[in-house]
C-alpha positions as YAML, in Angstrom:
chain: A
units: angstrom
residues:
- id: 1
  name: MET
  ca: [-28.20, 8.37, -23.18]
- id: 2
  name: PRO
  ca: [-29.04, 7.61, -26.79]
- id: 3
  name: TYR
  ca: [-27.17, 4.30, -26.72]
- id: 4
  name: ILE
  ca: [-29.14, 2.61, -23.97]
- id: 5
  name: SER
  ca: [-32.35, 2.93, -25.95]
- id: 6
  name: GLN
  ca: [-30.82, 1.04, -28.91]
- id: 7
  name: MET
  ca: [-29.69, -2.53, -29.47]
- id: 8
  name: PRO
  ca: [-27.74, -4.25, -28.00]
- id: 9
  name: ASP
  ca: [-27.93, -2.11, -24.84]
- id: 10
  name: LEU
  ca: [-31.73, -2.08, -24.91]
- id: 11
  name: MET
  ca: [-31.76, -5.89, -24.80]
- id: 12
  name: ASN
  ca: [-29.39, -5.99, -21.78]
- id: 13
  name: LEU
  ca: [-30.94, -3.25, -19.65]
- id: 14
  name: GLN
  ca: [-32.22, -4.23, -16.26]
- id: 15
  name: HIS
  ca: [-34.54, -1.20, -16.32]
- id: 16
  name: THR
  ca: [-36.92, 0.31, -18.80]
- id: 17
  name: PRO
  ca: [-35.57, 3.27, -20.79]
- id: 18
  name: GLU
  ca: [-37.71, 5.58, -18.65]
- id: 19
  name: GLU
  ca: [-36.29, 4.12, -15.41]
- id: 20
  name: SER
  ca: [-32.76, 4.45, -16.80]
- id: 21
  name: GLN
  ca: [-33.40, 8.10, -17.65]
- id: 22
  name: GLU
  ca: [-34.71, 8.74, -14.12]
- id: 23
  name: ILE
  ca: [-31.63, 7.03, -12.59]
- id: 24
  name: ALA
  ca: [-29.29, 9.11, -14.78]
- id: 25
  name: SER
  ca: [-31.09, 12.32, -13.81]
- id: 26
  name: ARG
  ca: [-30.32, 11.61, -10.13]
- id: 27
  name: LEU
  ca: [-26.57, 11.37, -10.76]
- id: 28
  name: GLY
  ca: [-26.24, 15.14, -10.88]
- id: 29
  name: ASP
  ca: [-22.57, 16.14, -10.83]
- id: 30
  name: GLU
  ca: [-21.38, 12.82, -9.40]
- id: 31
  name: VAL
  ca: [-19.85, 11.52, -12.65]
- id: 32
  name: GLU
  ca: [-17.97, 14.77, -13.29]
- id: 33
  name: GLU
  ca: [-16.81, 14.96, -9.66]
- id: 34
  name: ASN
  ca: [-15.53, 11.37, -9.78]
- id: 35
  name: TYR
  ca: [-13.75, 12.05, -13.06]
- id: 36
  name: GLN
  ca: [-12.08, 15.15, -11.56]
- id: 37
  name: ASN
  ca: [-11.07, 13.13, -8.48]
- id: 38
  name: PHE
  ca: [-9.48, 10.58, -10.81]
- id: 39
  name: LEU
  ca: [-7.54, 13.29, -12.67]
- id: 40
  name: ASP
  ca: [-6.39, 14.79, -9.37]
- id: 41
  name: SER
  ca: [-5.20, 11.37, -8.17]
- id: 42
  name: LEU
  ca: [-2.77, 11.16, -11.09]
- id: 43
  name: THR
  ca: [-0.53, 13.69, -9.32]
- id: 44
  name: ASP
  ca: [-0.39, 11.53, -6.16]
- id: 45
  name: PRO
  ca: [2.30, 8.90, -5.61]
- id: 46
  name: MET
  ca: [0.90, 5.40, -6.03]
- id: 47
  name: PRO
  ca: [0.99, 2.77, -3.26]
- id: 48
  name: PHE
  ca: [3.26, -0.25, -3.53]
- id: 49
  name: TRP
  ca: [3.76, -3.66, -1.88]
- id: 50
  name: MET
  ca: [6.24, -4.77, 0.77]
- id: 51
  name: TYR
  ca: [7.68, -8.28, 0.41]
- id: 52
  name: GLU
  ca: [8.21, -10.95, 3.05]
- id: 53
  name: GLY
  ca: [11.23, -10.38, 5.24]
- id: 54
  name: GLU
  ca: [14.12, -12.78, 4.67]
- id: 55
  name: GLN
  ca: [16.30, -13.71, 7.59]
- id: 56
  name: GLY
  ca: [19.94, -14.18, 6.71]
- id: 57
  name: GLU
  ca: [22.90, -15.15, 8.86]
- id: 58
  name: GLU
  ca: [23.47, -11.60, 10.15]
- id: 59
  name: ALA
  ca: [20.47, -9.50, 9.11]
- id: 60
  name: MET
  ca: [16.77, -9.46, 8.33]
- id: 61
  name: GLU
  ca: [16.40, -8.18, 4.78]
- id: 62
  name: LEU
  ca: [13.30, -6.10, 4.17]
- id: 63
  name: SER
  ca: [12.37, -5.22, 0.60]
- id: 64
  name: TRP
  ca: [9.53, -3.60, -1.29]
- id: 65
  name: GLU
  ca: [8.40, -2.52, -4.73]
- id: 66
  name: PRO
  ca: [9.53, 0.88, -5.94]
- id: 67
  name: ALA
  ca: [6.87, 3.54, -5.47]
- id: 68
  name: TYR
  ca: [5.44, 4.91, -8.71]
- id: 69
  name: ASP
  ca: [4.80, 8.47, -9.70]
- id: 70
  name: PHE
  ca: [3.01, 9.33, -12.95]
- id: 71
  name: GLU
  ca: [5.19, 12.42, -13.25]
- id: 72
  name: GLY
  ca: [8.39, 10.38, -12.91]
- id: 73
  name: GLN
  ca: [9.62, 12.09, -9.73]
- id: 74
  name: PRO
  ca: [12.10, 10.16, -7.57]
- id: 75
  name: PHE
  ca: [11.38, 8.86, -4.06]
- id: 76
  name: THR
  ca: [13.23, 8.33, -0.84]
- id: 77
  name: TYR
  ca: [12.01, 5.75, 1.64]
- id: 78
  name: ARG
  ca: [11.60, 5.58, 5.40]
- id: 79
  name: VAL
  ca: [11.58, 2.19, 7.11]
- id: 80
  name: THR
  ca: [10.24, 1.78, 10.64]
- id: 81
  name: VAL
  ca: [10.49, -1.52, 12.57]
- id: 82
  name: SER
  ca: [8.83, -2.21, 15.92]
- id: 83
  name: ARG
  ca: [7.61, -5.02, 18.17]
- id: 84
  name: HIS
  ca: [4.21, -3.28, 18.11]
- id: 85
  name: ALA
  ca: [1.75, -3.14, 15.19]
- id: 86
  name: ASP
  ca: [1.17, 0.57, 15.81]
- id: 87
  name: LEU
  ca: [4.96, 0.98, 15.32]
- id: 88
  name: SER
  ca: [5.43, 2.58, 18.73]
- id: 89
  name: GLN
  ca: [8.86, 2.25, 20.33]
- id: 90
  name: PRO
  ca: [10.68, 1.45, 17.08]
- id: 91
  name: VAL
  ca: [13.82, -0.67, 17.16]
- id: 92
  name: ALA
  ca: [14.82, 0.79, 13.78]
- id: 93
  name: ASP
  ca: [13.70, 3.98, 12.05]
- id: 94
  name: VAL
  ca: [15.74, 4.93, 8.99]
- id: 95
  name: ASP
  ca: [14.89, 7.75, 6.59]
- id: 96
  name: GLY
  ca: [16.34, 8.90, 3.27]
- id: 97
  name: LEU
  ca: [16.85, 5.46, 1.72]
- id: 98
  name: GLU
  ca: [17.09, 5.47, -2.05]
- id: 99
  name: ASP
  ca: [17.09, 1.69, -2.51]
- id: 100
  name: THR
  ca: [14.07, -0.57, -2.15]
- id: 101
  name: HIS
  ca: [15.57, -2.76, 0.54]
- id: 102
  name: TYR
  ca: [17.00, -2.39, 4.01]
- id: 103
  name: GLU
  ca: [18.86, -4.83, 6.23]
- id: 104
  name: VAL
  ca: [18.22, -4.78, 9.96]
- id: 105
  name: PRO
  ca: [21.17, -6.37, 11.81]
- id: 106
  name: LEU
  ca: [20.00, -9.39, 13.81]
- id: 107
  name: SER
  ca: [22.02, -7.98, 16.70]
- id: 108
  name: GLN
  ca: [19.25, -5.33, 17.00]
- id: 109
  name: LEU
  ca: [16.45, -7.93, 17.00]
- id: 110
  name: GLU
  ca: [15.43, -10.49, 19.58]
- id: 111
  name: GLU
  ca: [13.51, -13.59, 18.58]
- id: 112
  name: GLY
  ca: [9.83, -13.02, 17.94]
- id: 113
  name: GLU
  ca: [7.39, -11.07, 15.80]
- id: 114
  name: TYR
  ca: [8.07, -7.60, 14.42]
- id: 115
  name: PHE
  ca: [6.06, -5.12, 12.40]
- id: 116
  name: TRP
  ca: [7.38, -2.75, 9.78]
- id: 117
  name: ARG
  ca: [6.27, 0.05, 7.50]
- id: 118
  name: VAL
  ca: [7.78, 1.76, 4.49]
- id: 119
  name: THR
  ca: [6.81, 5.28, 3.51]
- id: 120
  name: ALA
  ca: [7.82, 6.64, 0.11]
- id: 121
  name: ALA
  ca: [8.20, 10.42, -0.14]
- id: 122
  name: ARG
  ca: [8.85, 12.82, -2.99]
- id: 123
  name: ALA
  ca: [10.86, 16.01, -2.63]
- id: 124
  name: ASP
  ca: [7.61, 18.04, -2.59]
- id: 125
  name: GLY
  ca: [6.47, 16.15, 0.54]
- id: 126
  name: ALA
  ca: [3.83, 13.97, -1.12]
- id: 127
  name: ALA
  ca: [3.99, 10.47, 0.35]
- id: 128
  name: ALA
  ca: [2.60, 6.98, -0.16]
- id: 129
  name: GLN
  ca: [2.49, 3.91, 2.03]
- id: 130
  name: ALA
  ca: [2.48, 0.26, 1.07]
- id: 131
  name: GLN
  ca: [-0.78, -1.56, 0.43]
- id: 132
  name: ASN
  ca: [0.03, -4.28, 2.96]
- id: 133
  name: GLU
  ca: [-2.11, -4.55, 6.05]
- id: 134
  name: VAL
  ca: [-1.96, -6.39, 9.36]
- id: 135
  name: VAL
  ca: [-5.17, -7.08, 11.31]
- id: 136
  name: ILE
  ca: [-4.90, -7.72, 15.04]
- id: 137
  name: ASP
  ca: [-8.01, -8.06, 17.21]
- id: 138
  name: ASP
  ca: [-10.13, -6.49, 14.45]
- id: 139
  name: VAL
  ca: [-7.82, -3.45, 14.27]
- id: 140
  name: HIS
  ca: [-6.50, -2.79, 10.76]
- id: 141
  name: HIS
  ca: [-2.94, -1.47, 10.60]
- id: 142
  name: LEU
  ca: [-2.71, -0.08, 7.08]
- id: 143
  name: GLY
  ca: [0.68, 0.04, 5.37]
- id: 144
  name: VAL
  ca: [2.14, -2.40, 7.91]
- id: 145
  name: TYR
  ca: [3.62, -5.88, 7.39]
- id: 146
  name: ASN
  ca: [5.13, -8.37, 9.81]
- id: 147
  name: PHE
  ca: [8.04, -10.79, 10.04]
- id: 148
  name: THR
  ca: [9.36, -13.24, 12.60]
- id: 149
  name: VAL
  ca: [12.93, -13.55, 13.75]
- id: 150
  name: GLY
  ca: [13.87, -17.14, 14.56]
- id: 151
  name: ALA
  ca: [16.88, -18.47, 16.41]
- id: 152
  name: ASP
  ca: [18.38, -20.23, 13.38]
- id: 153
  name: PRO
  ca: [17.69, -18.88, 9.88]
- id: 154
  name: ALA
  ca: [18.63, -22.27, 8.40]
- id: 155
  name: ALA
  ca: [15.86, -23.87, 10.48]
- id: 156
  name: GLY
  ca: [13.06, -21.93, 8.79]
- id: 157
  name: GLY
  ca: [13.20, -18.59, 10.58]
- id: 158
  name: GLU
  ca: [12.19, -16.56, 7.53]
- id: 159
  name: GLY
  ca: [9.64, -13.77, 7.85]
- id: 160
  name: THR
  ca: [5.93, -14.20, 7.46]
...
């Protein structure tokens, strides 16, 4: 705490040096615990983003960023597609993908809105979901994105 009692910190403090000392004394082990939590998080796979679905002539192409691992371990991906935001009753559920895209044949999809999720998993079982989120009636569906299948892809039926 020697720096906050010297310029330029002293000039920018919102508290007196005594108040700052009292605030710091209440932190206890919180700073060290947060630092340890940060170090522990470096072994976790990092979340990623899913992109908008693109409807082609014969398939809906779903794509996403590659998941990142600070240790450089590879990932496989699982894609789940459903008419429901909670991903119940999936119309597609494919695991073990090594690429960051998947095409759902339009023959499997009726017109309308769909929801999808990608889960990235390492060989040790650690997993990460996308950062996307869909909110329906104040319910947050984390790691979920949506797209719409239209009758004619040339008429603007791309995903949302």
